[in-house]
C-alpha positions in Angstrom: -10.5 -7.3 14.9 -8.4 -5.7 17.6 -9.7 -2.1 17.4 -13.5 -3.0 17.2 -13.6 -5.6 20.0 -12.1 -5.3 23.4 -9.1 -7.8 24.1 -10.0 -10.9 26.0 -6.6 -11.6 27.6 -6.5 -8.6 29.7 -7.1 -8.8 33.5 -10.6 -8.0 34.8 -10.9 -4.4 36.0 -12.9 -3.4 39.0 -16.6 -2.2 38.9 -15.5 1.5 39.4 -13.1 1.3 36.6 -15.6 -0.4 34.3 -18.1 2.3 35.0 -15.5 5.2 34.3 -14.4 3.5 31.1 -18.0 3.1 29.9 -18.6 6.8 30.4 -15.7 7.7 28.2 -15.7 5.0 25.5 -18.0 3.8 22.8 -17.6 0.2 21.9 -18.6 -0.6 18.3 -19.3 -4.2 19.1 -22.5 -2.8 20.8 -23.3 -0.5 17.9 -24.2 -0.9 14.3 -22.5 1.5 11.9 -24.5 2.6 8.9 -24.6 5.1 6.1 -27.5 7.7 6.2 -26.8 10.0 3.3 -23.5 11.7 4.3 -23.9 10.8 8.0 -22.2 8.1 10.1 -25.0 6.6 12.2 -24.4 4.5 15.3 -27.4 2.5 16.2 -27.3 0.9 19.6 -28.2 -2.9 19.6 -28.7 -3.2 23.3 -28.0 -1.5 26.5 -24.5 -1.6 27.9 -24.3 -3.3 31.3 -21.9 -1.5 33.7 -21.7 -4.4 35.9 -20.5 -7.9 34.9 -23.5 -10.4 34.3 -23.6 -13.4 36.6 -24.2 -15.6 33.5 -22.8 -14.1 30.3 -24.7 -14.8 27.2 -23.0 -16.4 24.1 -23.8 -14.7 20.7 -23.7 -16.3 17.4 -20.1 -15.8 16.0 -21.3 -15.7 12.4 -23.7 -12.7 13.3 -20.8 -10.8 15.0 -18.5 -11.4 12.1 -21.2 -10.2 9.7 -21.6 -7.0 11.8 -17.8 -6.5 12.0 -17.6 -6.8 8.1 -20.5 -4.3 7.6 -18.9 -1.9 10.0 -15.5 -2.2 8.3 -17.0 -1.7 4.9 -18.9 1.4 5.9 -15.8 2.8 7.5 -13.8 2.1 4.3 -16.5 4.0 2.3 -16.3 7.0 4.6 -12.5 6.9 4.6 -12.0 6.6 0.9 -14.7 9.3 0.2 -13.3 11.7 2.6 -9.7 11.2 1.4 -10.6 11.7 -2.2 -12.6 14.9 -1.4 -10.1 16.4 0.8 -7.2 15.5 -1.6 -9.0 17.2 -4.5 -9.7 20.3 -2.5 -6.2 20.4 -1.3 -4.8 20.1 -4.9 -1.3 18.9 -4.1 0.7 15.7 -3.5 -0.1 14.0 -0.2 2.5 12.9 2.3 2.6 10.6 5.3 1.6 13.5 7.6 -1.8 14.0 6.0 -4.5 13.0 8.7 -7.1 11.5 6.2 -4.5 9.4 4.6 -3.3 8.0 7.9 -6.9 7.1 8.7 -7.3 5.4 5.5 -4.2 3.1 6.1 -5.5 2.4 9.5 -9.0 1.3 8.1 -7.2 -0.8 5.4 -5.1 -2.5 8.1 -8.2 -3.4 10.1 -9.8 -4.8 7.0 -6.9 -7.0 6.2 -6.6 -8.2 9.8 -10.2 -9.2 10.0 -10.6 -13.0 10.3 -6.8 -13.7 10.1 -5.9 -17.2 11.2 -3.3 -17.3 14.1 -0.1 -19.0 13.0 1.9 -20.7 15.7 5.6 -20.0 16.0 8.2 -20.7 18.6 7.5 -17.2 20.1 3.7 -17.9 20.3 0.7 -17.2 18.1 1.1 -14.5 15.4 -1.5 -12.6 13.3 0.0 -10.7 10.4 -1.6 -9.6 7.0 1.9 -9.6 5.4 1.5 -13.2 4.5 -1.5 -12.6 2.1 0.2 -9.5 0.6 3.3 -11.6 -0.3 1.0 -13.6 -2.6 0.3 -10.7 -4.9 3.6 -10.9 -6.6 2.7 -14.4 -7.8 -0.7 -13.2 -9.2 0.5 -9.8 -10.7 4.2 -9.8 -11.8 4.3 -5.9 -11.4 4.0 -6.3 -7.7 7.3 -8.1 -7.3 9.1 -4.7 -7.4 7.1 -3.5 -4.4 7.7 -6.8 -2.4 11.4 -6.6 -3.1 11.5 -2.9 -2.0 9.7 -3.7 1.2 12.1 -6.5 2.0 15.2 -4.3 1.3 14.0 -1.5 3.7 16.4 -1.6 6.7 14.2 -0.1 9.3 11.4 -2.9 9.1 11.7 -5.7 11.6 8.2 -7.0 11.9 5.7 -8.4 9.4 3.1 -5.7 10.4 5.6 -3.0 9.4 6.3 -4.7 6.0 2.5 -4.9 5.3 2.1 -1.1 6.1 5.0 -0.3 3.9 3.5 -2.4 1.1 0.2 -0.6 1.3 1.9 2.8 1.0 4.1 1.6 -1.9 1.0 0.2 -3.7 -0.9 3.5 -3.3 2.1 5.5 -4.6 2.1 3.1 -7.7 -1.7 3.6 -8.2 -2.1 -0.1 -8.3 -3.6 -0.9 -4.9 -7.2 -1.7 -6.4 -5.7 -3.9 -9.0 -3.7 -5.9 -6.5 -6.5 -6.2 -4.1 -8.9 -7.5 -6.8 -6.3 -10.1 -8.0 -5.9 -11.2 -4.3 -9.6 -11.4 -3.6 -10.3 -13.4 -6.8 -8.1 -16.2 -5.4 -10.2 -17.4 -2.6 -8.4 -20.9 -2.6 -5.1 -19.1 -1.8 -6.6 -16.8 0.9 -8.3 -19.7 2.7 -4.7 -20.6 4.1 -4.6 -17.2 5.9 -8.3 -16.2 6.6 -11.4 -17.8 8.3 -14.2 -18.5 5.9 -16.3 -15.6 7.1 -13.5 -13.1 7.1 -13.9 -9.8 5.1 -11.4 -10.7 2.4 -13.4 -13.9 1.8 -16.8 -12.4 1.5 -18.6 -9.9 -0.7 -17.5 -6.9 1.4 -14.0 -7.3 0.4 -14.8 -7.2 -3.3 -16.8 -4.0 -2.7 -13.8 -2.4 -0.9 -11.5 -3.4 -3.7 -13.9 -1.7 -6.2 -14.0 1.5 -4.1 -10.2 1.7 -4.1 -10.2 2.5 -7.9 -11.2 6.1 -7.0 -7.8 6.6 -5.2 -6.0 6.6 -8.5 -6.9 10.2 -9.0 -4.8 11.3 -6.1 -0.9 11.6 -5.9 0.9 10.5 -2.9 4.6 10.5 -1.9 6.0 8.7 1.2 9.5 8.6 2.5 9.5 5.4 4.6 13.2 5.3 5.6 12.6 7.4 8.6 9.1 6.2 9.6 8.6 3.8 12.5 6.0 1.5 10.8 6.6 -1.4 13.3 5.3 0.3 16.4 2.5 2.5 15.1 -0.9 2.1 16.8 -3.7 1.8 14.4 -6.7 3.5 16.1 -9.7 4.8 14.0 -10.7 8.4 14.7 -14.3 8.5 14.2 -14.5 12.3 14.9 -13.3 12.9 11.4 -16.3 11.4 9.8 -19.0 13.0 12.0 -20.4 16.0 10.1 -22.3 19.1 11.4 -25.9 19.3 10.0 -25.9 23.1 10.0 -22.8 23.3 7.7 -23.7 25.5 4.7 -23.3 24.2 1.2 -21.1 25.9 -1.5 -22.6 28.0 -4.2 -23.8 26.6 -7.6 -20.9 28.1 -9.5 -18.2 26.6 -7.1 -20.0 23.2 -7.4 -19.7 23.3 -11.2 -16.0 24.2 -11.0 -15.4 21.4 -8.6 -17.2 19.0 -10.9 -15.1 20.2 -13.9 -11.9 19.7 -11.8 -13.0 16.2 -10.9 -13.6 15.4 -14.5 -10.3 16.9 -15.5 -8.5 14.8 -13.0 -10.4 11.6 -14.1 -9.5 12.4 -17.8 -5.9 13.0 -16.9 -5.8 9.8 -15.0 -7.5 8.0 -17.9 -5.0 9.6 -20.3 -2.1 8.4 -18.1 -3.3 4.8 -18.2 -3.9 4.9 -21.9 -0.3 6.3 -22.4 1.1 3.4 -20.2 -1.0 0.9 -22.2 0.3 2.3 -25.5 3.9 2.1 -24.2 3.3 -1.4 -23.1 1.9 -2.4 -26.4 4.8 -0.7 -28.3 7.3 -2.7 -26.1 5.4 -5.9 -27.0 5.6 -5.0 -30.7 9.3 -4.3 -30.5 9.8 -7.6 -28.7 7.8 -9.4 -31.4 9.9 -7.7 -34.2 13.1 -8.8 -32.4 11.7 -12.4 -32.0 10.6 -12.4 -35.6 14.0 -11.5 -36.8 15.6 -14.1 -34.6 13.1 -16.7 -35.9 14.0 -15.7 -39.5 17.7 -16.2 -38.8 17.0 -19.5 -37.2 14.9 -20.5 -40.2 17.7 -19.6 -42.6 20.1 -21.8 -40.4 17.7 -24.7 -40.5 17.3 -24.4 -44.2 21.0 -24.6 -44.6 21.1 -27.5 -42.3 18.5 -29.4 -44.2 20.4 -28.8 -47.5 23.6 -30.0 -45.9 21.7 -33.2 -44.6 20.3 -33.9 -48.0 23.7 -33.6 -49.6 25.2 -35.9 -47.0 22.3 -38.4 -47.5 22.9 -38.6 -51.2 26.6 -39.2 -50.6 25.7 -42.0 -48.1 23.4 -43.5 -50.7 26.0 -43.4 -53.4 28.6 -45.0 -50.9 26.1 -47.7 -50.0 25.3 -48.6 -53.6 29.1 -48.7 -54.4 29.7 -51.0 -51.4 26.8 -53.3 -52.6 28.2 -53.5 -56.0 31.6 -54.2 -54.8 30.3 -57.0 -52.6 28.7 -58.6 -55.4 31.9 -58.6 -57.6 34.7 -58.9 -54.9 35.9 -62.1 -53.2 34.2 -63.7 -50.3 36.9 -63.0 -47.8 36.2 -59.2 -48.1 32.4 -59.6 -47.5 32.7 -59.6 -43.8 34.6 -56.3 -43.6 32.4 -54.8 -46.2 29.3 -56.1 -44.5 30.4 -54.3 -41.2 31.0 -51.2 -43.2 27.6 -51.5 -44.8 25.9 -51.9 -41.5 27.7 -48.8 -40.1 26.7 -46.9 -43.2 23.1 -48.0 -42.8 23.1 -47.0 -39.1 24.6 -43.6 -40.0 22.0 -43.1 -42.7 19.2 -44.0 -40.1 20.7 -41.4 -37.8 20.8 -38.8 -40.4 17.2 -39.5 -41.5 16.0 -39.2 -38.0 17.9 -35.9 -37.6 16.4 -34.6 -40.8 12.9 -35.5 -39.5 13.5 -33.7 -36.2 14.8 -30.6 -38.1 11.7 -30.6 -40.4 9.4 -30.9 -37.3 11.2 -28.0 -35.6 11.0 -26.0 -38.9 7.3 -26.6 -39.0 6.9 -25.5 -35.3 9.0 -22.3 -36.0 6.8 -21.5 -39.0 3.6 -21.9 -37.0 4.9 -19.8 -34.1 6.0 -17.1 -36.7 2.5 -17.0 -38.1 0.9 -16.7 -34.6 3.3 -13.9 -33.9 2.4 -12.1 -37.1 -1.3 -12.4 -36.3 -0.6 -11.2 -32.7 1.4 -8.1 -34.2 -1.6 -7.3 -36.4 -4.0 -7.4 -33.5 -1.7 -5.3 -31.3 -1.3 -2.7 -34.1 -5.1 -2.5 -34.4 -5.4 -2.1 -30.6 -2.8 0.7 -30.7 -4.7 2.5 -33.4 -7.9 2.2 -31.3 -6.2 3.4 -28.2 -4.7 6.4 -30.1 -8.1 7.3 -31.5 -9.6 7.1 -27.9 -6.6 9.2 -26.7 -7.3 11.9 -29.3 -10.9 12.1 -28.4 -10.1 12.3 -24.7 -7.7 15.1 -25.3 -10.5 16.9 -27.2 -12.8 16.5 -24.2 -10.0 17.8 -22.1 -9.6 20.9 -24.2 -13.4 21.4 -24.1 -13.4 21.1 -20.4 -10.5 23.6 -20.0 -12.4 26.0 -22.3 -15.6 25.7 -20.2 -13.5 26.2 -17.0 -12.0 29.5 -18.5 -15.5 30.6 -19.5 -16.9 29.9 -16.0 -13.9 31.7 -14.4 -14.6 34.7 -16.7 -18.2 34.7 -15.8 -17.3 34.5 -12.0 -14.9 37.3 -12.5 -17.6 39.5 -14.3 -20.1 38.7 -11.5 -17.6 39.7 -8.9 -17.0 43.1 -10.9 -20.7 43.5 -11.0 -21.1 43.0 -7.3 -18.2 45.5 -6.6 -19.9 48.1 -8.7 -23.2 47.6 -7.0 -21.6 47.9 -3.6 -19.9 51.2 -4.6 -23.3 52.5 -6.0 -25.0 51.4 -2.7 -22.3 53.3 -0.6 -23.0 56.4 -2.7 -26.7 56.1 -2.3 -26.2 55.7 1.6 -24.0 58.9 1.6 -26.8 60.8 -0.2 -29.4 59.4 2.1 -27.3 60.6 5.0 -27.0 64.0 3.6 -30.8 64.2 2.9 -31.4 63.1 6.4 -29.2 65.8 7.8 -30.9 68.3 5.5 -34.3 67.1 6.8 -33.1 67.6 10.3 -32.0 71.1 9.6 -35.3 71.9 8.0 -37.2 70.4 10.9 -35.1 72.6 13.2 -35.6 75.7 11.2 -39.4 74.9 11.1 -39.3 74.6 15.0 -37.6 78.1 15.1 -40.2 79.6 12.8 -42.9 78.1 14.9 -41.4 79.6 18.0 -41.1 83.1 16.2 -44.6 82.8 15.1 -45.8 82.1 18.6 -43.7 85.1 19.9 -45.2 87.4 17.2 -48.6 86.1 17.9 -48.3 86.8 21.6 -46.8 90.3 20.9 -49.8 91.0 18.6 -52.2 89.9 21.3 -50.6 92.3 23.7 -50.8 95.1 21.1 -54.5 94.6 20.2 -55.9 95.3 23.7 -53.9 98.5 24.0 -55.5 99.8 20.7 -59.0 99.0 22.2 
């Protein structure tokens, strides 16, 4: 795994460079990646030594491979979950410039590269996941179109570029999960390309293939004629999956609307699959009807052939009986020629009899095939009826979900209107409060003036009282 373990064929750097690189880099080979709720946790296994050890320790390769498989599986979970959530929130068709989608392809590339056997060529050793992906068209005939399209792209020159283009086309076709499951189920074919403890050979590969089913709810569109898939550098950006613990959650109403939209997308996806299945079954029924018509015509031809052979056999019997009678009555010198004619007639009769038996066997085989096809047509008609009933029920559920969505939107609009009215009433109350506060200040000021006047009058009265005495 090139991105999770440092390369071994690079020259050894100095101690200062090792120290500087260790301050800026986190090596996942020294950390365990695990899921803790919605968090990506990096738990340190042991301390990183900044100086080379005099005697390096040799760890168990199976243990390292198991840690790498677990890390890749957790990264695939985070990548798929983040891609689905962001795509549903975005609500449009994704293109190749969408960052979560790019990270998903990088993670899938690392998963497919894990544990690859190195194939020796005249240019050296080569590790490419294009070889296993080419096997998919042998397991699933629908994948032959993708493989042919990848081989016809003019800008692809390396097996890595072809593998990246194949992943993008499979995601556009919404069959990536189906193809990966079919590939993982054939361990005997994958053993030619992968080590026994590789991710594609273990349980983690099957888990990732199951998680890919969720990607069928998103729509993606790529234009690979202008993309340089051969020289792209696949580096996992872990900052996209580190979440802030202080992030606030959405309101309950938004959560309900999001859940309804998710259910709506799921129902539409299921409806699309059912429509495709019904179309496939209808095509099979049409093919069976054509085959049945062809078999009926062949049966009529075979019956005519049998009648012709029977008439010819009766004629040969009459000729043979006539020849026998003539042999008994005719002279001896004609017996040799007549005996030859009789032997030729018997040989011809034997050939015609064998031909008749072959035609009868073929007729029985055609009749049995016709009966089997009629039974298959009945089963297909029954399956089509069941699919149509399921489609009707799903459409009813979709209508109910849309009605519930409109109701929630109306409630949300009503609540927004109530909040607006309350805010207007609150602003009016604030204005009245401000007016009352200004009035109170005026009254307080007038009260102070009255107190001053009272003090003035009181002092004047005190001055007048002594004069009267």
